[in-house]
Structure formats: structure tokens, C-alpha cells
C-alpha positions in Angstrom: -3.8 -102.9 -25.5 -2.4 -99.2 -25.0 -5.1 -97.2 -25.8 -6.8 -99.2 -22.8 -3.8 -99.2 -20.7 -3.8 -94.6 -21.3 -7.9 -94.7 -20.7 -7.7 -96.3 -17.1 -7.9 -93.7 -13.9 -5.2 -93.2 -11.4 -7.2 -95.4 -8.3 -7.7 -98.2 -7.9 -3.7 -98.8 -8.7 -4.2 -101.2 -12.0 -0.7 -104.4 -12.7 -0.3 -104.1 -16.2 1.2 -107.3 -17.5 2.8 -108.7 -21.2 5.6 -108.3 -23.4 3.5 -106.9 -26.1 3.0 -103.4 -23.4 5.5 -100.8 -25.5 8.0 -98.4 -23.5 6.4 -95.8 -25.1 3.2 -95.6 -23.2 4.2 -95.7 -19.9 3.5 -92.0 -18.9 4.4 -91.4 -15.9 7.6 -93.5 -15.2 7.2 -93.8 -10.8 4.0 -96.4 -11.9 6.0 -98.5 -14.2 9.0 -101.2 -14.1 10.1 -104.1 -16.7 11.3 -107.0 -14.6 13.3 -108.2 -17.6 15.6 -112.1 -17.9 19.6 -111.3 -19.0 19.9 -113.6 -21.6 22.1 -115.6 -19.9 19.1 -116.9 -17.1 16.5 -116.6 -20.4 19.0 -119.1 -22.2 19.0 -122.0 -19.7 15.0 -121.1 -19.2 14.2 -121.8 -22.6 17.0 -124.8 -23.2 14.8 -126.2 -20.5 12.2 -126.2 -21.8 13.6 -128.0 -25.1 12.3 -124.8 -27.5 13.7 -125.7 -31.0 16.6 -123.5 -31.9 14.2 -120.3 -34.0 10.9 -120.7 -31.1 14.2 -120.2 -28.4 15.9 -117.1 -31.1 12.1 -115.3 -31.1 11.7 -115.0 -27.7 16.3 -113.8 -27.6 15.1 -110.4 -30.2 11.7 -110.0 -28.3 13.8 -109.3 -25.2 16.3 -107.1 -26.6 14.0 -105.1 -27.8 12.2 -104.5 -24.8 15.1 -103.3 -23.2 15.8 -101.5 -25.8 13.0 -99.5 -25.9 12.9 -99.2 -22.3 15.5 -97.8 -22.4 14.8 -95.3 -25.4 11.9 -94.5 -23.0 14.0 -94.2 -19.7 11.6 -97.0 -17.8 13.2 -98.8 -15.3 14.4 -102.4 -15.5 14.4 -104.7 -12.6 16.6 -107.8 -14.1 16.0 -111.0 -13.2 18.9 -113.8 -13.3 17.7 -116.6 -11.2 20.1 -115.4 -8.5 16.9 -113.7 -6.9 14.2 -115.5 -5.8 10.5 -114.1 -6.2 10.7 -112.4 -2.8 13.8 -110.0 -3.4 12.1 -109.8 -7.6 8.8 -108.5 -5.3 11.1 -106.9 -2.4 12.1 -104.7 -5.9 8.7 -104.7 -6.8 7.8 -102.9 -4.2 10.5 -100.6 -3.2 9.1 -99.1 -6.6 6.5 -98.9 -6.2 6.1 -97.2 -2.8 5.0 -94.0 -3.8 2.1 -95.4 -5.5 1.2 -98.3 -2.9 1.4 -95.3 -0.3 -0.8 -93.3 -1.7 -3.3 -95.6 -2.5 -6.0 -95.9 -2.6 -6.9 -99.4 -0.4 -9.2 -102.4 -0.1 -10.7 -101.1 3.8 -13.9 -103.0 3.7 -14.2 -107.1 4.0 -16.6 -106.5 0.8 -14.0 -104.0 -1.2 -10.6 -106.5 -0.4 -13.1 -109.8 -1.3 -14.1 -107.8 -4.7 -10.9 -106.9 -5.9 -10.0 -110.9 -5.5 -12.6 -111.8 -6.8 -12.0 -109.4 -10.1 -7.9 -111.0 -10.1 -9.5 -114.4 -10.5 -11.9 -113.2 -13.0 -8.7 -111.6 -14.9 -7.8 -115.5 -14.7 -10.7 -117.0 -15.5 -11.0 -114.8 -18.8 -6.6 -115.5 -20.2 -7.6 -119.7 -20.6 -9.9 -118.9 -21.8 -8.7 -116.3 -24.7 -6.5 -118.8 -24.8 -8.4 -121.8 -25.3 -10.4 -119.4 -27.9 -7.6 -119.8 -30.1 -7.8 -122.2 -32.8 -5.2 -124.0 -32.8 -5.4 -124.8 -29.4 -7.0 -128.0 -28.2 -9.2 -129.0 -24.9 -11.4 -127.2 -22.7 -10.7 -124.6 -20.6 -13.8 -124.8 -18.1 -11.6 -128.4 -17.3 -8.9 -126.4 -16.6 -6.9 -126.6 -13.9 -5.6 -123.0 -12.5 -4.4 -121.5 -9.3 -6.5 -119.4 -8.2 -6.9 -116.7 -5.2 -8.5 -117.3 -1.7 -11.3 -114.3 -1.9 -12.3 -115.0 2.0 -11.1 -111.0 2.5 -8.9 -111.4 5.5 -6.2 -109.2 4.8 -3.2 -111.3 6.0 -4.8 -114.7 3.8 -2.6 -115.5 1.7 -4.3 -118.9 0.2 -4.4 -120.1 -3.1 -6.9 -122.5 -4.2 -6.8 -124.9 -7.1 -9.7 -125.1 -9.2 -10.8 -126.0 -12.4 -12.1 -123.0 -13.7 -16.1 -123.2 -14.8 -16.2 -123.8 -10.7 -13.4 -120.2 -10.1 -16.4 -118.7 -13.1 -19.2 -119.7 -11.6 -18.9 -118.5 -7.4 -16.4 -117.0 -5.2 -13.0 -119.3 -4.1 -12.7 -119.7 -0.3 -10.0 -122.5 1.0 -11.6 -125.6 2.7 -10.1 -123.8 5.9 -12.6 -120.8 5.6 -15.8 -122.0 4.5 
């Protein structure tokens, strides 16, 4: 994954997500941020999930490791503590990436916007299929319902569509209001 990330071009803009991405892989700190729950917030969420003590400990250890590595490699952190809503966190990340976002590139045509939305939805399909490909996963990936982005391409559309993976994989998903 690190090799794949390092091989990506600077454009189009890419969001790489996941706890397996080490801070040492970051070349350009102006284009990186780690969202990290505070220990108190993470403990509360893990307890709500009813996880075993061992599983909770593993998640807490992972968060400590990520925070230490981020500090050692001077990558920025945004603390998630439950006191701020998603809009506040998005605003903090947008502020962090304001220069990169302004630089672009931008999807300017309807076809470009639709292609980017399609790519995002195909990534969700791939994640679900990847999970169910694991030997311990039970169920049929194609029947799983997930939330997908409306692929109408309208620059002001923020709609999402609940659909089964098989449908989203086969064709663009668009809200009924945009058909």
C-alpha cells in the first residue's frame, strides 16, 4: 500500500485512508493529516460497541502507535473528541488542505464530475467485496446495502443513494429525483 501511495501522481487529488498507512510514508506534510480520536472518546465508543477487553486494548494501542509515529514524523493531527460535529472536522481538514484544494485540479465538466463520483462508488464496491473475500466473512457481498454517492454530476448535489452492491457495481447510481 505504501508503494502504491508513493507512486500516485499529485493530480488528481487523492484521499488515502486507513490505519495501516504509516506516517513515515508521507512525503509532503502539507497534503497530510491524521484524524485521531482522543483516548477518552475512543474508550467510550469502544465500550458502546461491546468489544472485549482485549479488542479494546488493541484499538487503544493502535491509536497510541499512530499518534507516536505521527509525532515522530511531524505529520499533523486533528483530534476527534466527540465535542465537534462532522462539519467542524471537515472544515478543519479543508482548512489544512486549502492550498492543495485551490491548486486543483477540478472536475469542470459534467462527464468529469460523473467519472469521479463513479470512481468513488466503485471504491465502496471494492471495499465490500474485499471484506467478504476474507475466509471468516459470512454473507454475500453482492447483496449488502451501502450508501453510495449520487452520480448525477450536478455540482451542488450532495445526495446519496442506498443500494445493494450488485446494483451499484453494474451501473451508475442516481437518486430518483435526478432520473
